[in-house]
C-alpha positions in Angstrom: -44.5 150.3 -35.5 -44.1 150.8 -39.2 -45.4 147.5 -40.5 -45.3 148.6 -44.1 -41.5 148.2 -44.0 -41.9 144.4 -44.3 -44.2 144.7 -47.3 -41.3 143.6 -49.4 -40.5 140.4 -51.3 -37.8 138.4 -49.7 -35.5 138.6 -52.7 -35.3 142.4 -52.3 -33.8 141.9 -48.9 -31.5 139.0 -49.9 -30.2 141.2 -52.7 -29.8 144.1 -50.3 -27.8 141.8 -48.0 -25.7 140.6 -50.9 -24.9 144.1 -52.1 -24.0 145.0 -48.5 -21.7 142.0 -48.0 -20.0 142.8 -51.4 -19.6 146.4 -50.3 -21.4 147.4 -53.5 -23.9 150.2 -53.2 -23.6 152.7 -56.1 -26.2 155.3 -56.8 -28.7 153.9 -59.4 -31.9 154.9 -61.0 -35.0 152.6 -61.3 -38.2 153.4 -63.2 -41.7 152.1 -62.6 -43.8 151.9 -65.7 -46.7 149.8 -67.1 -45.7 147.6 -70.1 -49.1 147.3 -71.8 -52.6 148.7 -71.3 -55.2 145.9 -70.6 -58.0 145.5 -73.2 -60.0 147.5 -73.9 -58.3 150.4 -72.1 -57.0 153.3 -74.1 -55.5 155.2 -71.2 -54.7 154.9 -67.5 -55.2 157.3 -64.6 -52.1 157.2 -62.4 -52.8 157.0 -58.6 -51.1 156.1 -55.4 -48.3 158.7 -55.4 -49.4 160.2 -52.0 -49.0 156.9 -50.3 -45.7 156.2 -52.0 -44.3 159.5 -50.7 -45.5 158.8 -47.2 -43.9 155.4 -47.3 -40.5 156.7 -48.4 -40.6 159.4 -45.7 -41.3 156.8 -42.9 -39.3 153.9 -44.2 -37.3 152.3 -41.3 -36.7 149.0 -39.6 -37.4 148.5 -35.9 -35.7 146.0 -33.6 -38.5 143.5 -33.8 -38.4 143.5 -37.6 -34.6 143.2 -37.7 -34.7 140.3 -35.2 -37.3 138.5 -37.4 -35.1 138.9 -40.5 -32.0 137.8 -38.6 -33.7 134.5 -37.8 -34.8 133.7 -41.3 -32.9 130.8 -42.9 -32.0 133.0 -45.9 -29.9 135.3 -43.7 -28.0 132.5 -41.9 -24.6 133.6 -43.4 -25.2 137.3 -43.3 -23.0 139.4 -41.0 -24.1 141.4 -37.9 -23.0 144.5 -39.7 -25.9 144.2 -42.2 -28.4 144.2 -39.4 -26.7 147.1 -37.8 -27.1 148.9 -41.1 -30.8 148.2 -41.2 -31.2 149.7 -37.7 -30.3 153.1 -39.1 -31.9 152.6 -42.6 -33.9 155.3 -44.2 -34.5 156.6 -47.7 -31.9 159.2 -48.6 -32.4 159.4 -52.4 -34.4 161.4 -55.0 -37.8 160.6 -56.3 -39.4 161.9 -59.5 -42.9 161.1 -60.6 -45.9 162.0 -62.8 -48.5 163.7 -60.6 -51.5 161.7 -59.5 -54.5 162.0 -61.7 -52.5 162.4 -64.9 -53.6 160.4 -67.9 -50.7 158.0 -68.9 -49.9 155.4 -71.4 -47.8 152.2 -71.8 -44.1 152.4 -71.1 -44.2 155.9 -69.6 -42.2 156.1 -66.3 -44.7 156.9 -63.5 -42.0 156.9 -60.8 -38.3 157.2 -60.8 -36.1 156.4 -57.8 -32.5 157.7 -57.8 -30.8 156.3 -54.7 -28.1 154.0 -53.3 -28.7 150.6 -54.8 -29.8 148.9 -51.5 -32.4 151.6 -50.9 -33.7 151.5 -54.4 -34.0 147.7 -54.3 -35.8 147.5 -51.0 -38.7 149.9 -52.0 -39.6 148.0 -55.2 -42.4 145.8 -53.9 -44.3 148.5 -52.1 -44.1 150.9 -55.0 -45.4 148.3 -57.5 -48.2 147.2 -55.2 -49.4 150.7 -54.4 -49.2 152.1 -57.9 -50.5 149.0 -59.6 -53.6 148.8 -57.5 -54.7 152.4 -57.3 -54.0 153.1 -60.9 -56.0 150.0 -61.9 -59.0 151.1 -59.8 -58.8 154.8 -60.8 -58.6 153.8 -64.5 -61.7 151.7 -64.2 -63.6 154.4 -62.2 -62.8 157.0 -64.9 -64.5 154.7 -67.5 -67.6 154.4 -65.2 -67.8 158.2 -64.8 -67.6 158.6 -68.6 -70.4 156.1 -69.1 -72.6 157.8 -66.5 -72.3 161.2 -68.2 -72.0 160.0 -71.8 -75.2 161.9 -72.8 -74.0 165.2 -71.4 -76.0 165.0 -68.2 -74.2 165.0 -64.9 -74.9 162.0 -62.7 -73.2 161.1 -59.5 -71.6 157.7 -59.0 -71.1 156.3 -55.5 -68.4 153.7 -54.6 -70.0 150.7 -52.8 -67.2 148.2 -53.2 -65.8 147.6 -49.7 -67.4 144.2 -49.0 -66.2 142.8 -52.4 -62.7 144.3 -52.4 -59.7 142.1 -51.9 -59.3 142.8 -48.3 -60.1 145.6 -45.8 -57.1 147.8 -46.7 -57.8 147.3 -50.4 -61.3 148.6 -49.8 -60.0 151.8 -48.4 -57.5 152.4 -51.2 -60.1 151.5 -53.8 -62.4 154.1 -52.4 -59.6 156.7 -52.6 -58.8 155.8 -56.2 -62.4 155.8 -57.3 -62.9 159.3 -55.7 -59.8 160.5 -57.3 -61.2 159.5 -60.7 -64.5 161.3 -60.2 -66.8 159.3 -58.0 -68.9 161.5 -55.7 -68.0 159.6 -52.5 -67.8 156.2 -50.8 -69.7 154.0 -48.4 -66.3 153.2 -46.7 -66.2 155.2 -43.5 -62.5 154.7 -42.8 -61.7 156.0 -46.3 -63.9 159.0 -45.6 -62.0 159.8 -42.4 -58.5 159.0 -43.7 -58.8 160.9 -47.0 -61.6 163.4 -46.3 -63.8 161.8 -48.9 -67.6 162.2 -48.7 -69.3 159.2 -47.1 -72.6 158.0 -48.5 -75.1 155.3 -48.0 -78.7 154.2 -47.8 -80.0 151.0 -46.0 -79.8 147.3 -46.5 -82.6 144.9 -47.1 -82.1 143.8 -43.5 -83.6 147.0 -42.2 -86.9 146.4 -44.1 -86.9 142.7 -43.1 -86.3 143.5 -39.4 -89.8 145.0 -39.0 -93.3 143.6 -39.3 -93.9 145.4 -42.6 -92.2 147.4 -45.2 -94.4 150.4 -44.4 -93.4 150.1 -40.7 -89.8 149.9 -41.6 -89.9 153.0 -43.8 -91.8 155.0 -41.2 -89.2 154.1 -38.5 -86.4 155.1 -40.9 -88.1 158.3 -41.8 -88.6 159.1 -38.1 -84.8 159.1 -37.7 -83.4 160.5 -40.9 -86.4 162.7 -42.0 -85.7 164.6 -45.3 -82.3 162.8 -45.7 -84.0 159.4 -45.9 -83.3 157.2 -48.9 -85.6 154.1 -49.1 -84.4 150.8 -50.6 -87.7 149.8 -52.3 -87.1 146.4 -53.9 -87.0 144.1 -50.9 -90.4 142.7 -51.9 -92.1 144.6 -54.7 -90.6 147.7 -56.2 -94.0 149.4 -57.1 -95.4 148.7 -53.7 -92.1 149.8 -52.2 -92.3 153.3 -53.7 -96.0 153.6 -52.8 -95.1 152.7 -49.2 -92.4 155.3 -49.2 -94.7 158.0 -50.3 -97.4 156.9 -47.8 -95.1 157.4 -44.8 -93.1 160.4 -45.9 -93.9 163.7 -47.4 -90.3 164.7 -47.7 -87.5 162.2 -48.5 -84.4 162.3 -50.6 -84.3 159.3 -52.9 -85.3 155.7 -53.6 -82.8 152.9 -54.5 -83.4 149.9 -56.7 -81.0 147.1 -56.4 -82.5 144.2 -58.5 -84.4 143.3 -61.6 -84.3 145.1 -64.9 -83.0 148.4 -63.6 -83.9 150.4 -66.6 -87.5 149.2 -66.7 -88.0 149.5 -62.9 -86.6 153.0 -62.9 -89.0 154.0 -65.7 -92.0 152.7 -63.7 -90.9 154.3 -60.5 -90.2 157.7 -62.1 -93.7 157.7 -63.6 -95.2 156.9 -60.2 -93.2 159.6 -58.4 -94.0 162.2 -61.0 -97.7 161.3 -61.1 -97.8 162.0 -57.4 -96.0 165.3 -57.6 -92.7 163.9 -56.2 -90.4 165.1 -59.0 -87.8 166.1 -56.5 -87.2 162.5 -55.3 -84.0 161.0 -56.9 -83.6 157.5 -58.2 -80.4 155.5 -57.3 -79.6 152.4 -59.3 -77.2 149.7 -58.1 -76.6 145.9 -58.6 -73.3 144.7 -60.0 -73.0 147.7 -62.3 -70.1 148.5 -64.6 -69.4 151.0 -67.4 -71.1 148.9 -70.1 -74.3 148.4 -68.2 -74.4 152.0 -67.3 -73.8 153.1 -70.8 -76.6 150.8 -72.1 -79.0 152.3 -69.5 -78.1 155.9 -70.6 -78.7 155.0 -74.2 -82.1 153.7 -73.2 -82.8 157.1 -71.6 -83.2 155.5 -68.2 -84.5 158.0 -65.6 -81.6 157.8 -63.1 -79.9 160.4 -60.9 -77.2 158.3 -59.2 -75.4 155.0 -59.6 -73.9 152.8 -56.9 -71.0 150.8 -58.2 -69.1 148.3 -56.0 -67.5 145.0 -57.1 -66.8 146.0 -60.6 -64.7 149.1 -59.7 -63.1 148.0 -56.4 -61.7 144.9 -58.1 -61.5 146.4 -61.7 -63.4 143.2 -62.5 -62.6 142.9 -66.2 -58.9 143.9 -65.9 -57.9 143.1 -62.3 -54.2 143.6 -62.7 -51.7 145.9 -64.5 -48.3 144.9 -65.9 -46.4 147.5 -63.8 -42.6 146.8 -63.6 -39.7 148.4 -61.9 -36.4 148.3 -63.8 -32.9 149.6 -63.4 -32.1 152.2 -66.1 -28.7 153.6 -65.1 -25.8 153.4 -62.6 -23.8 156.5 -61.6 -20.1 155.9 -62.2 -17.3 158.3 -61.1 -17.4 160.6 -64.1 -20.2 159.3 -66.3 -23.5 157.3 -66.3 -23.6 153.6 -67.2 -26.9 152.9 -68.9 -28.8 149.8 -68.2 -31.6 148.0 -70.2 -33.2 144.7 -70.4 -32.9 142.9 -73.8 -34.9 139.7 -73.4 -36.9 138.7 -76.5 -40.2 140.4 -75.7 -39.3 142.6 -72.8 -36.8 145.3 -73.9 -36.6 148.3 -71.7 -35.4 151.8 -72.5 -32.1 152.9 -70.7 -31.5 156.1 -68.8 -33.6 158.4 -66.6 -36.2 160.0 -68.8 -38.6 162.9 -69.2 -42.0 162.7 -71.0 -43.0 165.7 -73.0 -46.7 166.0 -73.9 -47.6 167.9 -77.0 -51.0 169.6 -77.1 -53.0 172.2 -79.0 -56.4 172.3 -77.3 -56.3 168.5 -77.3 -53.3 166.3 -76.6 -51.7 165.0 -79.8 -48.8 162.8 -78.7 -46.2 162.1 -76.0 -42.4 162.0 -76.5 -40.2 159.9 -74.2 -36.8 161.4 -74.0 -33.5 161.3 -72.1 -33.9 163.4 -69.0 -31.5 166.1 -70.4 -33.6 166.8 -73.5 -35.6 170.0 -73.6 -38.8 170.5 -75.6 -40.2 173.2 -73.4 -40.8 175.5 -76.3 -43.2 172.9 -77.9 -44.6 170.8 -75.1 -44.9 170.4 -71.3 -43.1 167.9 -69.1 -44.9 165.3 -67.1 -42.3 164.1 -64.6 -41.5 166.3 -61.6 -39.2 165.9 -58.6 -40.9 165.3 -55.3 -38.1 164.1 -53.0 -34.5 165.4 -52.9 -31.9 163.6 -50.7 -34.7 162.0 -48.7 -36.7 165.1 -48.1 -40.0 166.2 -49.7 -39.3 169.4 -51.6 -42.9 170.3 -52.8 -46.3 170.2 -51.3 -47.8 166.8 -52.1 -51.2 167.2 -53.8 -53.9 165.4 -51.9 -56.7 163.3 -53.5 -59.0 166.3 -54.1 -56.3 168.1 -56.1 -55.6 164.9 -58.0 -59.3 164.6 -58.7 -59.2 168.0 -60.5 -56.2 166.9 -62.5 -58.1 163.8 -63.8 -61.0 166.0 -64.9 -58.8 168.4 -66.7 -56.8 165.8 -68.5 -59.8 163.8 -69.6 -61.2 166.9 -71.2 -58.0 167.2 -73.3 -58.1 163.7 -74.7 -59.4 163.0 -78.2 -62.9 161.6 -78.1 -61.8 158.4 -79.7 -59.7 157.5 -76.7 -62.7 157.7 -74.4 -64.4 154.8 -76.2 -65.3 152.0 -73.8 -65.2 149.3 -76.4 -63.0 150.4 -79.4 -59.3 150.1 -79.0 -57.4 153.2 -80.0 -53.7 153.8 -79.6 -52.4 157.2 -78.4 -49.1 158.1 -80.0 -46.2 157.7 -77.6 -43.0 158.4 -79.5 -39.3 157.8 -78.5 -36.7 160.5 -79.2 -33.9 159.8 -81.6 -31.4 160.5 -78.9 -33.0 157.9 -76.6 -33.1 155.4 -79.5 -29.4 156.0 -80.2 -28.6 155.3 -76.5 -30.6 152.1 -76.7 -29.0 150.9 -79.9 -25.5 151.7 -78.7 -26.1 149.8 -75.5 -27.4 146.9 -77.4 -24.4 146.8 -79.6 -22.1 146.9 -76.6 -23.9 144.0 -75.0 -23.7 141.9 -78.2 -20.0 142.6 -78.6 -19.4 141.5 -75.0 -21.2 138.2 -75.7 -19.0 137.6 -78.8 
């Protein structure tokens, strides 16, 4: 059963029923974009496209779902013909998108749906939910990675956010988005299996507390995991913890510190390890970390090899939502295109299906949002590609590992000022004169109609 079909706001379905009853189902284009970047973000990392494509490929209503909808009060006056239509419903349109892992900015279309109006309307909720969430987490994760490597040294970051994520499925998708942005792996086993992400973990304090002594707990753990063992050394006393670890094991991988002044504790533990000839033992730091705390520890030259980050990235704690919207931009008439835009006071949208051209010379300099038929290929490269034609996927869909490489490449091309974690910088996103002319012409038409 495809339960995801009913991940839809009711009004998408009532509008669909209304269009059907009015026998009005023209081909339209909708675009999904993010209105504004949350503070203090200077860029976003787009994520979630793989799941969107899977959703569109499998979209259908089964008999149980149709029967449920038929019995809702909102559909009391809807004809049987609409429910018959739902029984054969599938996505038959075109989909264009910016590839996952691309660095994007406000008002740039991330996904475009060109399809019969009913189909384009029904998919809105799922697309917004999936792109909103994964883009939010991936963007936060990229900032964490930048902080962890801000001194030029490569340090791994592990995703530990499952228990604080906003639900079990959110934990899986958060792990995917974090890995896409550069995290080395996740503690979430289902995410590891589903997306082929490395799974990582240590022990909890309960392991140590389950035995008569910390030394006994470490010895038993070492008996099982041998040279792969990582000891959580702060259940009681960190210094005593590392000494107990060295006492029971000649060969272990790492120690983890999860409380206290992490920078100070790490310095003490590194000195003890080095003094005892254990330079190979790694130090992992965790405990409600974010990019700001990590950057501060790096500035203090904290001896750390890995970070474990959970709550702050899985929930994007400081910016837990994005302003993604999904707006109609054109309707296909018999011999021309009817442009559509929203003209409310502070929410004007740009009409027509678009292309984004990115201008770069070693580093990116600016983006230009154009009408889809404008060509700047001799000066820039296009961001939006077609993935689905007439309901069928026409290209190989990049997986999370490929998207991960895209993120790394794109971040290297950004000006350093945009990588700041605290200073707000605006990347130039320009609008072509042709697109502005279309917008102004449409606005004049609307004003004349009102008069």
